[in-house]
N, C-alpha and C positions, 0 to 999 in steps of 0.2 A: 722051466719058466725063467731061470736066470739068463739063459742064452737069448730068449726073446726080449728081455729087458735091456740087454746090451745093444740091441739093434734099434731101439726106439730113441727118438730125439729127446734131449734133455729139455725140461721145462725152463723157459727163460721168462724173465719179467717183461711185460709189454712196454715198449718204449713209445711214449707219446711225443711227437714232434713239437718243438717249442712254438713255431709259428705256423698256424693253420687258418684257413678261412673259418669264420665264426661258426657257421652251420656244421662243418665237418668236425671242428674241434669239440663242440658241444656233444655231438653224437658219439665221438670216440671217448670222451671223458665219462659220459654216462654209461658206456658199455664196459669200460675197464675198471671203474670204481665199484667196490662192493656196496650195495645199499646199506644205509645206516640202520634200518630196521628190517627185520625179515618179513617176507611176504606172509600175508594173513590167509591166502588162498590155499586150500588143500590140494595136493597133487591129484591129477586125474588118474583113475585106475585103468591102466592099459599095459601092454606087454613091455613097454620101455620103462615105465615108472616102477613096475614090479621088479625088473632086473636091477634098477637103481637101488631099490630098497634092500635087495639081497646083498649088494656090494657096499652099502653106505658105511659099514663099520670097518672096512679095510683101510690101510694106509693109502694116502693119496696116490702115490706112484703105482702101487699094486692095483688100485681101483681103476685108474686110467688105462693100465695095460689090459686088464680083463675086459673093460668096456670096449676098448679099441678092437680087441680080438672078437668079441661077441657081435658088435655092430658090423664088423667086417664080414661076418658070416651072413648077417641079414641082407647086406648089400655087397655082394662079392666084388663088384667093380671098384667100389670105394676102398675095400680092403686091399686090393692089389696095388692101389696107388700109394699107400703108405700114410694115409691120413691118420693122425693121432688125436684121440679125444681127451682133452685136458680137463675141461669143465663141462659137465652135462647136468644141468639143472633146469627146472621149468621156466626160470626167468633169464637164464643165460647159458649159452653154449659156446665154448671156445675149442676150436680144432686147429691143428697146425700141420705143417708139411715142410720137409727139408728139401732144399734145392739139390737133389741128387740126379745123377745121369738119367735114370728112367723117366723123370718128369720134365726134362729140359727140352728146349727147342733148338734150332740150328745155331743160335748165338749164345747158348749157355744160360739163358734165362728160363725161369719156370714157364712152361707152356701155358698159353691162354686157356686151354681146356682144363688144365689142372687148377688154375686159379678159379675158374668158374665152378669146378667141382667142389673146391674147398668152400666157396660161398654157398653153394647149393646144399652141401652137407650140414653146415652150421644152421642155416635157416630152416631146412627141412626137418632136422632133428628137434629144433626147439618147438616147431609147430607140432611134430609128432608127439612130443612129451605132453602137450596140452590138448590133444585130440581124443575124445571118447572112443572106445574100442569099436563102436558100431559105425564109425566113419572112416573114410580113406582120403589121404591127401594126394594132390596132383600138382605138379609144377605147371604154371600157366605161361609165364613170360619172365624175362629178366633183362636188366640193363646194367652194363658195366663199361667203364671207360678205361681202356688199357693205354693210359697216357705215358707210362714209363715201364721199363722192364724190371723184373725182380731177379737180380743177378746173384745175390749172395745170401748164404745161410738159411735161416728158418723164417717162414712167414706164418702168420696166424690170422684166422678169421673169427670175428666176434659177432655174435647175433644175440639180441636181447628182446624180450617182450615185457611190457608193463603189466601190472595186475589188471588194468582196464582192458588191455588187449586179450589177456588170457580169459577174462570173463566173457568177452565178446565171442571168442572161439567156442567156449563151452556152451553158450546160450544160443548159438546159431547153427542149426543142423546142416545147413548148406550155405557156403559163403566163400569169400576170398579175402586175402589180406596181403598188402605189400610189407615185406619184412626186410629192413635194411641190414647191411652187413659191412663191417669195416675190415679190410685186409691190410695188415701192417708188417713192414720189415722189422725184424727183431735184431738183426745184426748188420744193418746198413751203416756204412761209414759216413753218411751224410744225413742231414735232417731233410726229409721229404714228406710231402703229403701222403697219407694213406690212400689206398684205392677203396672207393666206396661202391658197393653193389646193391641194387634193389631187386629182390626176388619176389615175384607175385605168385603166391600159392593159393590154390583152391581146395576145398574139401566138400565131399558129398557123402550121403549115407551109403554104406557098403551094399545095402539091398538095392539101391538105385543103380549102382555100378553093375551089379550082377544082372539086373533087368535089362540094362543097355546091351550087355554082352549077348544076351539071349534074344535081343530084339523085341523085348516085351515092354508094355507100359508099366511104369512104376506107380504103385498105389501106396500113398503114405499110410493109409489105414492098415495095411498088412505089414508095415515095418515092425510093429511091436511083436508080431509072430516070429519074425526072423531074428529078433534081437537076442533071444536066448541061445539060439544056435551059434550066432556070431561070437557071443561071449565065451561059449564052450571052446570054439576054435582058437580064440585068443589065449585061453588058459593053456591049451596044448602047445601053442607057439612059445609061450613064456617058459614052460617046462623044458622045451628043447633048448632055448637060449640059456637057461640057468644051468643046464648040464655042462656047458662049456667051462663053468667055474670049477668043476670037479676034475677036469682033464688036465 
């Protein structure tokens, strides 16, 4: 484990540029500041929140390392990129990436695809943390403006959800939501605006997705019959993820 820790990026404090457009500044401030009062909403019971509950008593560094390794197994492509999960909570997810050779483009900047992946990871996981286990999330569209290169050091993507948004996700069996994400240079030698990304995510019942795959009509009345089986599958997935902690 010590060898793995040495290869991971050091956690750095998020640097907020002094002069930003008001809209972007407000979004960044709200995402990087810890809420004064804890959320009153209970976490959704799914494979991700169960894994978080297993690791919550670990030191912050060890917890982030285990979560990064575990989630890298869940989404192998993300794991190979070197995305590091710093904060994984129902109201906020922070992931970071170092500007190393494997993620660079031809001018030594972090590749546009890697930047997009970082934003997709942050927004996708925060939605996943708040999605009941009988539903599945799907990326629908995204908007990002690459108005400058990311040439130096570590960058971080911050995604947040309010309690109102979390409640909407929980109470809507099938829907979609635009989740904004701020990507910020942590080691830039100049004050520059952060890159803002808007990811549109959708979610549907797992039973509906399976019906589509089989070319069948989805009947909501039969969804309750499928729910028990889905929850059993989720329990098995969680056990598999939890076993990573013991390796």
